[in-house]
N, C-alpha and C positions, 0 to 999 in steps of 0.2 A: 330249248328249254322254255316251258310255259311260264307266262307271267303270273306271279302270285297275286291273289286278291288282296286288296289293301287293308280292309277293316273287317273285323269280326263283329257279328251281332251278338253281344253278350247274352241277352235274355234268351234268344233262340238256341244258341249253342248250349247254354246251361240247362235248358229243358231237355235237350238230347242227352247230355251227360248225366242228368238226374233221372232219366227214364229207367224203369225196371227192365226194359228190353235191352239186352246186351248189344244187339245190332245197332240200336240208336246211339248208345254210348260210343261204340266204335266209329259210327258215322260222324259224331261230334268231334272225335279225335282226328279223323281224317280231314275235317274242315279246318281244325286248328293247324294241322300240318300243311294246309294249302296256303296259309297266309304268311306274310313277312313277320317274323318274331319281333324284330326291333320296332315295327310300327304298331304292334299289338301287345307290347310287353306287359302292361298292367292288366289288360283284359285276360291274357293267358294266365297270369299269376292268380287273378281272382277266380278264374274258372278252375284252376288247379286247387285252390283253397276251398271253394264253395261247392264243388261237384261231389256227388255221391259215388262216382266211379271208383272202383278199387285202385289203390296206388300201384298195385302190381300190374294192372292194365295200362296205366300211364307209363310205367317203366318198360313194359314190353312193346307197346304200340308207339310210344313217343320218347324213346330213350334220349335222343338229342335235345328234346325240349326240357326234359327233367334235368339233364346235365346243365343246361343254361340257367334254369331256375335255381339249382343248387349253387352254381357259380355266382349268381347275383345275390342270392339270399343267404348263402353260407350254410344252408340246411334244406332238407326237404319239407320242413314244416313252414308254410307261408302264413303270415298273420297280417292284419291291417297295419300293425306297427312296423313290421319288416318291409312292407311295401312302401310305407311313408319314409322310412330311413333310406330306401333306395333313391327316392326323389332328391335327396341331399347329395348323392354321389354321382348321379348321371342325369343327362338331359332326357326328359320324358315329354312326348307330344302332349299338348294341352288337352286334346280330346280324351287322352288316357287319364289325365289328372281329374277331369270332369267325371269320367266313369268311376274312378276310385271314390270321389266325394259322394256321388249318387249312391253307390253301393254301401259305403260306410254309413251314410245317412240312414238308409233303410235298415241296416243292421242295428244301429243305435236306437232307432224308433222301436224295432221289434224287441230289443232287450228291455226297454222301458215298459212296453205293453205287457210283456211276459212277467215283469216284476210287479204288476198291478197298477201301473200308471196309465190306465186305459183312457184317461181324460186328455192325454197328449195326442192331439190330432196329427200334427206334422212338425217336422224340424226342417227349416229352410236354410240352404246354403246358396248364396247368390254370388256369382262371379262379377267382378267389375267389368264394365265395358271400357276397355283400355286398349289402345293401339298396340302397346308393347306385349300385352297378353295374347292378342289376336295373332301377332307375328310369330309368337312361339308356336301356336297351333299350326300355322301355315308353313313355317320354315323349319321347325325342328324335325330332324330325321331320326330322333331317338338315339339309342345306343347300339353299337355293334357288338353283340355278344357272340363270340364264336368259340 
């Protein structure tokens, strides 16, 4: 059995999933399938939430992934709030929490700008440099969703 790649590159895979070219979308899904779900749990949920790929394609190409998402989320509709609530129930690797915060930050900034608050340049979320938080990132194995 081949070893699964450890981490997804959210931005690169999202570009593939948002491509108008169906082959790129399918390639993005193949990359998702090649990684460990538990180590990329938030990234995969964000990709599912934010991609423009048809849900029927997710269900036909990655039925086992959709099943895990529904099991964790309770529904096929993934929101920032539902991902946040998941943090309270399971152990999530720190790099996945950082990805969530970065993505949520971008979303909030875009909502403000679309609402006419174009004078807001940035919103900053800064994580404390703390040994206990670093250990979470290094030692957390995520959750085992089967």
